[in-house]
C-alpha positions in Angstrom: 117.9 108.9 90.9 118.7 108.5 94.8 121.2 106.2 95.1 123.8 106.9 97.8 127.3 107.6 96.8 130.9 106.0 96.4 132.4 103.1 94.7 130.0 100.8 96.0 127.2 102.4 94.2 126.9 101.7 90.6 123.2 102.7 90.0 123.4 106.6 89.8 126.4 105.9 87.0 124.5 103.1 85.2 121.2 105.6 85.4 123.1 108.5 84.1 125.8 107.5 82.3 129.9 106.7 82.7 130.1 110.7 83.2 128.1 110.6 86.6 129.9 111.3 89.5 128.3 112.1 93.3 130.8 114.6 95.6 130.1 114.9 99.5 130.2 118.4 100.2 129.5 118.4 104.0 128.8 115.9 106.4 128.6 117.0 110.5 126.4 116.7 113.7 124.3 120.1 113.3 120.8 120.9 115.2 117.9 119.9 113.6 115.5 123.3 112.6 112.2 123.4 112.7 111.1 121.8 109.5 113.9 118.8 109.8 112.7 118.4 113.7 108.9 117.5 112.2 110.3 115.4 109.3 112.6 113.5 111.6 109.6 113.5 114.5 112.6 115.0 117.1 112.5 117.9 118.7 113.8 121.7 117.6 117.3 121.7 118.3 118.0 117.7 118.9 121.2 116.7 117.3 121.4 115.5 113.7 123.7 114.4 110.9 123.4 116.8 108.4 125.1 115.7 105.1 125.3 117.4 102.1 126.0 115.9 98.2 126.0 117.5 94.6 125.0 114.9 92.1 127.0 115.4 88.8 126.4 114.4 84.9 129.5 115.3 83.0 130.3 118.7 84.2 127.0 120.1 85.5 125.4 119.4 88.6 122.1 118.0 88.3 121.1 116.9 91.9 121.9 119.0 95.3 120.7 116.5 98.1 120.6 117.5 102.0 119.9 114.7 104.1 119.4 114.3 107.8 119.4 111.9 110.5 118.6 111.4 114.1 121.5 111.9 115.7 121.2 108.6 117.6 120.7 106.8 114.3 124.3 108.4 113.2 126.1 107.7 116.3 125.0 104.1 116.0 125.4 103.7 112.5 129.2 104.7 113.3 129.6 102.6 117.0 128.2 99.4 114.9 129.4 99.4 111.5 132.9 101.9 112.0 131.4 103.9 109.4 130.7 107.6 110.1 128.0 109.4 108.5 129.0 112.8 109.9 132.7 112.5 108.5 132.9 113.9 105.1 135.6 111.8 103.8 134.6 108.5 105.4 134.8 106.0 102.6 131.3 104.4 102.0 131.8 100.4 101.4 127.8 100.6 100.6 125.0 102.4 100.9 123.4 104.1 103.7 120.3 101.9 104.3 122.5 98.8 104.4 124.6 100.6 107.1 121.3 101.0 108.9 120.7 97.1 108.7 123.8 96.4 109.6 123.4 99.2 112.8 120.0 97.1 113.9 117.4 99.6 112.2 115.6 98.0 109.5 113.8 100.8 106.9 110.8 99.6 106.1 109.4 102.5 104.0 110.1 105.7 102.1 107.5 108.4 101.4 108.3 110.8 98.7 106.3 114.5 98.1 107.3 115.9 94.8 106.6 119.6 93.5 108.2 122.2 91.3 109.3 125.8 91.6 111.3 128.3 90.2 114.8 127.9 91.7 116.5 130.6 94.1 119.1 132.9 93.1 122.1 130.2 94.7 120.4 127.0 92.8 120.4 128.9 89.7 124.4 129.7 89.8 125.4 126.2 91.5 123.9 124.1 89.2 123.9 126.7 85.9 120.2 126.3 85.4 119.2 128.6 82.3 116.2 131.5 83.0 113.0 129.9 83.0 113.8 126.3 84.0 112.3 125.1 86.9 113.7 122.7 89.9 112.1 119.4 90.8 111.7 119.2 94.6 111.4 115.9 96.4 110.9 115.8 100.2 111.8 112.1 101.4 111.3 110.6 104.8 112.5 106.7 105.4 110.8 104.9 108.4 110.8 101.7 109.8 108.2 99.3 110.5 107.0 100.9 114.0 106.9 104.6 111.8 110.0 105.8 113.5 111.9 108.1 111.3 115.3 107.2 110.4 116.2 109.5 107.6 114.9 112.7 106.1 116.0 114.3 102.3 115.4 117.0 100.3 116.5 116.5 96.6 116.6 120.2 94.4 117.3 118.7 90.7 117.2 120.6 87.2 114.1 120.6 85.4 115.8 120.3 82.0 118.7 117.7 82.7 116.9 115.2 85.7 113.9 112.6 85.7 112.3 110.4 88.3 111.1 106.8 87.4 108.9 105.2 90.1 108.2 101.6 90.1 105.2 100.6 92.3 104.0 97.5 93.2 100.4 96.3 92.3 
């Protein structure tokens, strides 16, 4: 469910059906608020890349995705690969983790915290959520082997149209 967007990313469509798509709504440099700074292990007000996406199944938005990268990670990806994660119209020839590896980063682990709550009014409107249906919240942080934060995301998914599947090595 958390594949990156673009034509080079068949995982989203193969898991949700051919009528799926991902729309990048926003991508730009921003400053980290308190929560994002904590999740990325950086200072409040530090420069970050902030990306906002909508995941569709048919005509319905089933997931909202806010993603932040430390500014230096975004800048290095741009300088080393030519892909600018802060440009909403940039063509992604591969997924973000592959761009990170091309830029010399080695994503090694992801931690996800999953919870539920009732949607706020904006989420209810944007995703056309019926009354009484909760949203599934996933907070993800990706780190390298040295535990340096490379990315953090917040996913808000409709409780009646989304699911998450995990495979854990034993």
